[in-house]
N, C-alpha and C positions, 0 to 999 in steps of 0.2 A: 703550230709548233710552240711549245711552252717557252716563255721568256726565261732567260738566265740572268741572274742578278749578281753583281759584284758590290762589295762594300770596301771602301778605302778608309783605313783607320779602324783600329779595334779597341779603342778606349771605351768609356762608359756608353756613349751613344752608338758607336760602331758595332761593338760586341752585341749589344741588345738588338740593334736593327738586323744584324746578320742572322742571329738566332730566330728572330721573329719572322723574317722572310722565309727561312727554312720551314718554320712551323706552318706558314701559310701555303706551303707546298712547292716552293721554288727551289731549283738547284742554285746554290749560293757559293761563291768563292770570295773570301775576304782577305785583304792584304794589309800588312803592317810592315814598317821598316825596322822594328825592334824584334830581334830574333827570340828573345826570352818570352815576349808576349805570344808570339806565334807558337812556340814550343808548348807553353802552358795551355793555350786554347786547343791545340791539336790533341792534348791529353784530357780535354774536357774540364779544364780548370779556368775559372774566371779570376783575373788578378785584382778584383775589387768585390765589395759586398753589395749585392742588390738582390732582394728577396725573389726567389724563383728563377733567377737568370741561369745559374749553373745547371739546374735540373733541365731547363729548356734547352740549353746548349748541348748537354749530354744526350738528349733525345735525338740529335741530328748530326753530330760530328762524325765524319767518316772514320772508320777504324775502331769505334767504340762498340762493344757488343750490344746488340739490341737496338742500335740507333738506325735512323732512316738513311744515314749516309749522305744526306743532301747538302751538308755544310763542310766545306774544306777551307784550308788556310794556306797562304803562300806569301813569299816576298818578291815574287817575279812579276814585274809590271807587264811584260809581254804576254805572260800567261793570262793575266787579268783582262787585258785588252782583247785577246783572242776569244776568251770565254764569254764575256758578258754582252747582253743586249742593252741593259740599263745599269749604269755605274753610279752608285751613291757615294758621295764624298762626305765623310763624317769625321774630319780631323779637327783638332783643337784650334780655337781662336782666342788666345789669352789676351789680357791687357798688356799693352806695351810697357816695358820697364820705364818708370819715371813719367809716364804719360797716361791720359785717359783713353787714348785711341786704341782700337783693336789691332792686334798683330795678325796680319793676313799672310805671313810668310809660309805657314804650313799649308794653307789652302792653295796658295800660288804654286808651291812646290809640287803638291799632289796633282794639280791640274796639268802642270807642265810635264811631269813624268808620265802621266797617263796619255796625254795628247800625242806624245811622240810615237805611240804604238797603235793609234787608232787608224786603221787602214780601210775601214768600212763603216757603214751607217751605225750610229750609236747615240744613246741619250745619256748625257752626264747630268746627274741630279745633285745639286748642293743641298745638304741638310745642316751644315754648320751655321751658327749664328754669325752673321756678317753685317758690316755697315751697308746701308742702302746705297745702291749704285754698283756694288761689287759684282752682281750677276751680269749686268750690262758689260762691264769690263772683261769678265771672265769668258763670256760668250764670244767676244771678239778675239780673245787670246786663244780659245779652243779652235776657232775657225782658221786662225793664222798658223797654229803649230801642228794641228792634226793633218797627217797625209790625206785623210778623206775630206778635208776642207769643210764645206758647209753641209756635208752629210752628217756631221757630228753636231748635235743640238745640245743646248743647255736648258735645264729647268731648275726652279728653286722650290724646295719642299721643306719649309722650316719644321724643326722638331719642337714638341711641347711636352717633353718628358718630365715627370716629377720623380726625383730620386726617392726610392722606396716603393714606387708604383710603375717603374719604367716598362716592365713586361706587359702589364695590363694596358698602359697608355699606348704601347706600340701595336698590340694585337686588337685592342678595342678603343681606338682614339676618340676623343670627343669632337674632333674636327680634323679634316685633312685640307691643307692649303697648298695649292700648286701655282707657281708663277711660270707661265709658258708663253711661247710665241707661235705655236703651230698646233693644228688639230692633231697631228701625229704625236706630238709630245703629250698632249692631254690624253689621247687614246691609250698610249702606253702606260701612263700613270694610273688611269682608271683600271687597266688590266692588273697592274701591280696591287692595287688596293681594292680589288673587286669584292673580297670577302667582308672587310669591315664596312664598305659602302652598302653591301647587301643587308647588313645588320642594321643599317640606318644612320651610319656616320655621315654627317654632312661633308660634301666634297666642294670646296670653294675654289673656283678658277679665277686667277688674278694675273696682272702683269708682274714683271720682275720686281719693280720697286715696291708695290703693295705687299707682295709675298714677304719681302725682306722686312718691311715695316711692321707687319703683323706680329712677328716675334718680339721685336724691340718694344712695340707698344704694349703687348701683353705683359711683359716683364716689368715695364715701367709702371703700369697700372697696379700690379700686385705690390711692387715695392712702395708705391705711394700709399696704398691702403694700409700696409703694415706700419709705415712711418706715421700715418695720420693717427692711428690709435695709440702709438707710442708718444706722440705729441700731446694727445689728450691725457695720457698718464701723467705727463709733466704738469699739466694744468690741474689735474685731480690732486696731485700731491700738494700743490700750492694752495688749493682751495679747500682741501679736506674732503674731496669726493672719492668715489670708488669706481675705478675705470672698468672693472669687471661687470658691474651692474649697468654702467653707461653703455658698454659694448653690447650687452644683452638687449637693452632697450632699443638702441638704434638698429640693431641687427634684425629686428622684427619687420622693419621697413624693407619690403622686397626690392626696392630700388637700390638698397645698400647691401643687404644680405649679411649673414653671420660669419662667413668664412674670412680668415685673415684679420680678424678683429680681436686677437688675444695679445694684449700688451706684454712686453718682455724685453729681452736684451737685443732684439732685432734680428734682421736677416743676414745671411752670409752665403757661403758656398761658392761654386765655380761659375754661377750664372748671373744672378740678380745684381750683385755689386759691379762686376765688370761690364755687364750689358748696359746698365743705365749710364755708366760713365762713357762707354763707347758711343752710345746714342747721343749724349750731349756733345761729344767731340765731333761727331759727324754732322750734327745740326749746325755747329759752328762753321764747319767747312762749307756747308751749303748756304750760309748766310741767314740761317733760321735759328740762331742760338737763343734769341729771346723766347721762342716758343717753349723751350725746355729748361729755362732757368729755375723753375720750381723743382726740378730733379736735384739740383744742388742742395736744396734744403731737405729733400727726401733723404739724400745721402748723409747730410750732416746730422739730422735727427737720429738716423740709424747708428752712426758711429758714436753719438753722445750716449746712447744707452749702455754701451760697454763701459765707458768711463763712470757712468752713474752706478753701475753694479759694483765696480771697484770701490767707489766712495761708500756705498751701503755696507760693503764687507768691512771696510776699515772702521766705520762707525760701530759695527757690530762687535768688533774685537777691542774696542776701547776708544777709538776716535783719533788717535795720534799716529800710530805706526803699526805695520804688520810684523815688525821685528820680534822674533820669538813666538809668533803665533802660528798655529797649525790650521790650515785651510783645506777642507775637503771639497773637491769639485766633481760633481756628478754630471758627466757628459764631456765629450771631446768632439764628436762629429757635429757638423753644423745643423743637422736635423736628425730625427730618429729614423731607424730602418736604413741606415747608410753608414759607411765607414769613411765618408768624405770629410776631410778636415780643412779643405781649402777655405780661407777667410772665415774660419769658424769663430763666431762670437764667444763660444765657451772657452776655446783655447786661448783666444786673445785676452779674455779676462784673467784666466789662469796665469798667462805669461806676464801680464801687468802686475799682478799681485806678487808673483815670484821676484820680479825685478825690484819691487819695493820692499823685499826682505822677508816675505811670507814663506813659510814651509808648506808648499802646495802639493797635495796628492790627488791625482786624477784617476777616475775610473770611467770607462765607457764600454758597453757590451760588444761593440764591433770596431771601434776606431782607435784602439790602443797602439797598434803597430804604426799606423800613419801618424798618430800624434807624437810618438817617440821620435820619428824621423824629423818632424818639424820643430819640436821642443824637447830635445834630449835631456835638458837640465832639470825638467820638472820631475817630481816623484810620481810613480804609477803604482796602482794597486790591482790585485787580481779580482777584486769584488767591491761592491758598494760598501759592504761592512768593513772591509780592510781599509778602504779610503777614509771612512768616518772615524775609525778608531783613534781616540785622543784629540779629535778636532775641536777647535775653539769656535768654528762656524762651518756650516755646511751650505754649499752653493749648488742649487739644482739648476743646471744650465742647458740641458738637452732633454726634451720631453719623451724619453723612452718609456714604454709601458712598464718595464721592469722597475723604474724608479717610482712610478705612481703606485705600484703594488707593494712597496717597502712597508714594513711594520714600524711605525715611528717609535713604539714602545721598545722594541728590540734594539732599534738603532740608537735610542737614547741611552741605553746601557753602555754603549761603546764610546759615545762622544764625551769630550771633556766638558763641553758646555752645550746645552740644548738650544741652539739658535740655527734656524734654517732660513735661507733667502731663496725664494722661489722665482728664478729668473724667467720662468715660462708661464707663470700663473695657472698651473694645472693641478697642483697638489691640493688635497682636501685640507683646507686651513683648519677647519673644526677638529678634524681627526688628529692633526699634529699638535694643536694647542691642548687638546684633551690629554695628550701623552706628555704634557709638560714642556713642549717646545715653544720658544718665541718664534712666531712665524711672521715673515715680512715678504711682501711682493711689491713690484713697481706699480705705482698709481693706486694703491689700496690702503685703507686705514690700518694702523698697526695692531688694532685689537677689535 
């Protein structure tokens, strides 16, 4: 008999996972406690931008013409418990207000609500990013609260989604990690992921703690690599070097690799910043805080880049003040192919300049609505050309392909002053300079 899957939480992770499970051939029932989300998803609409996700969703949502009908949505916990053999918990784990630690309240609430209705054998699978030790605690909580007792098992299966590539990463993951305590739990998860495993995806079986640590370790390593090259950009500026050439040269070493070695204004989003802080907080609770003190500097380097871009912009418009100066900001999302503006370096820079008196106009291909909700006092334009019109300086802060393809000559006719600051080190410096622009980027010579 085919497994039935449920997904608890229909945000970025949950909506993607639910649609992908339906694509893999499972009957799926997804739950959320926000009625507006459920209504949108039932109509085949995704309340966020992720390439390919809405098309995938519409191929499977019940009630949409031509769909497989394998994916349904509900707000009823009893219905979810009765339906599913495997329950994936995909709720948010934000940073606690005023602390580094992770807020586990959404995960705890979801587990409690589900457990109350589990009257028979079931496997609950956590996918949310949590502090190490959480699975151990939640397993005991499930066994205590579920009417079926120890017939309800817990497994931990961390997600490794990249925003902009989430559909591909779910259907064709580069690895699957499962923290389990029984052969039955492992067998069920091998059945869930049979198709990607058959394609060659590695399936790593671990204990709870290791499975939780894999995600925290991966994000910490990526954050460290990004901050390393940004620290090298600071040294290059002091020494007169070129960080782009430096990155190219060290990237040829296959022990280092070329990915994540582009200096710029740093990382943001809903994962890396809060995950490395939560990792540090948890290490402190475990008495291993010295092992992760380097992450404080990783975080510090990252945040310094934003202030440095503000300083570069101020220097570009005269050096003293932003008052009376028009600043065009290309980018609002924290990365391209996403509308996510959580802890966005681009918006943070725009906000700082605005607070210092600059007249800031922002354009982003997909992140405008979310940006307006976070920073309603900034100016917003309908296109890159409108944003640049009359600008004293142009800041390129999110590396959308649309911005790389802009014609600097055409753009130059709109700007008041042809000065561009490339906060992502991806624009063709020669092309912009040939069109009469002063081009500057972090860690690189001015000419």
